[in-house]
C-alpha positions as CSV (number, residue, x, y, z in Angstrom):
1,X,130.3,152.2,99.2
2,X,131.5,152.5,95.6
3,X,129.3,153.7,92.8
4,X,128.6,151.2,90.0
5,X,128.9,152.3,86.6
6,X,126.9,150.8,84.1
7,X,127.1,150.9,80.1
8,X,124.3,150.7,77.7
9,X,125.2,147.9,75.0
10,X,125.6,149.5,71.6
11,X,124.7,147.2,68.8
12,X,125.8,149.6,66.4
13,X,129.5,149.2,67.4
14,X,130.3,145.6,67.5
15,X,134.0,144.3,68.2
16,X,133.4,140.7,67.0
17,X,131.1,140.1,63.9
18,X,130.5,136.6,65.4
19,X,128.4,138.0,68.1
20,X,126.2,139.9,65.7
21,X,125.8,136.9,63.3
22,X,125.0,134.5,66.1
23,X,122.5,137.0,67.7
24,X,120.7,137.2,64.3
25,X,120.7,133.5,63.8
26,X,119.3,132.9,67.3
27,X,116.5,135.4,66.9
28,X,115.6,134.2,63.4
29,X,115.2,130.6,64.7
30,X,113.2,131.7,67.9
31,X,110.2,129.6,68.5
32,X,107.8,128.6,71.4
33,X,106.2,125.3,72.0
34,X,102.8,126.8,72.2
35,X,102.9,127.8,68.3
36,X,103.4,124.2,67.1
37,X,100.3,122.0,67.0
38,X,101.5,118.7,68.9
39,X,98.2,117.1,68.3
40,X,99.3,116.5,64.8
41,X,101.7,113.8,66.2
42,X,98.9,111.9,68.0
43,X,98.4,109.2,65.2
44,X,102.0,108.6,64.8
45,X,102.2,108.4,68.5
46,X,99.4,105.7,68.8
47,X,101.1,103.6,66.3
48,X,104.2,103.2,68.5
49,X,104.6,100.1,70.9
50,X,104.5,100.8,74.6
51,X,108.2,100.2,74.8
52,X,108.8,102.9,72.0
53,X,106.6,105.3,73.8
54,X,108.6,104.7,77.1
55,X,111.9,105.1,75.4
56,X,110.9,108.4,73.6
57,X,109.6,109.6,77.0
58,X,112.8,108.8,78.6
59,X,114.8,110.4,76.0
60,X,112.7,113.6,76.4
61,X,112.9,113.4,80.1
62,X,116.8,113.3,79.8
63,X,116.7,116.1,77.4
64,X,114.6,118.1,79.7
65,X,117.1,117.5,82.4
66,X,119.9,118.5,80.1
67,X,118.3,121.9,79.0
68,X,117.6,122.6,82.6
69,X,121.1,122.2,83.6
70,X,122.3,124.3,80.6
71,X,119.9,127.0,81.5
72,X,120.6,127.0,85.3
73,X,124.5,126.7,85.3
74,X,125.9,126.0,82.0
75,X,125.5,129.3,80.5
76,X,126.3,131.0,83.9
77,X,129.7,129.3,83.5
78,X,130.2,130.5,79.8
79,X,129.3,133.9,80.8
80,X,132.2,134.1,83.0
81,X,134.4,134.1,80.0
82,X,132.4,136.7,77.8
83,X,134.7,139.1,76.3
84,X,132.1,141.7,75.1
85,X,128.7,142.7,76.3
86,X,127.4,141.5,73.0
87,X,128.7,138.0,73.6
88,X,127.0,138.2,77.0
89,X,123.8,139.1,75.2
90,X,124.1,136.1,73.0
91,X,124.6,133.8,75.9
92,X,121.6,135.3,77.7
93,X,119.6,134.5,74.6
94,X,120.8,131.0,74.5
95,X,119.9,130.4,78.3
96,X,116.4,131.6,77.6
97,X,116.1,129.3,74.7
98,X,117.5,126.4,76.9
99,X,114.5,127.2,79.3
100,X,112.1,127.3,76.4
101,X,113.3,123.9,75.2
102,X,112.9,122.4,78.8
103,X,109.4,123.6,78.8
104,X,108.5,122.4,75.3
105,X,108.9,118.6,76.5
106,X,106.4,119.3,79.2
107,X,104.0,120.5,76.4
108,X,104.9,117.1,74.5
109,X,104.3,115.1,77.7
110,X,100.9,116.8,78.3
111,X,99.9,116.0,74.8
112,X,101.0,112.4,74.5
113,X,101.2,111.1,78.0
114,X,98.8,110.5,81.1
115,X,99.7,112.1,84.4
116,X,101.0,108.8,85.7
117,X,103.2,108.5,82.6
118,X,104.6,111.9,83.0
119,X,105.4,111.3,86.8
120,X,107.2,108.1,85.8
121,X,109.2,110.0,83.2
122,X,110.3,112.5,85.7
123,X,111.0,110.1,88.4
124,X,113.2,107.9,86.0
125,X,115.0,111.2,84.9
126,X,115.6,112.5,88.4
127,X,116.7,109.0,89.9
128,X,118.7,107.8,87.0
129,X,122.2,107.1,88.2
130,X,123.7,107.8,84.8
131,X,121.9,111.2,84.4
132,X,122.6,112.1,87.9
133,X,126.4,111.2,88.0
134,X,128.7,114.1,88.9
135,X,132.1,114.2,87.5
């Protein structure tokens, strides 16, 4: 069995300056849904019609699916072509943020919607022929 050789990433020696600037921009813009008071939007939400609320829910459901796909397979595909360990680290950061974004929609749903409405949003998202179309 061959021995595996690992190398620690050295951020003091960066081959591509774009990797450094991208990492800095990503970490500078880092956020979590738990840090945003979603309840501040309740008055605006209540002023929407039922049709508008459903539309927003379906859009957010679609975005949840998009972020889920990007975090599960999109970044994996991009990482296959990473040229440097720094670039791979940047893609790992983006992959994590896609998962954070997908979770953020659930926080929005929990704040604005009933359990039945949330179930409807995910049922619509997971069975929508256009969102599920491959190729």
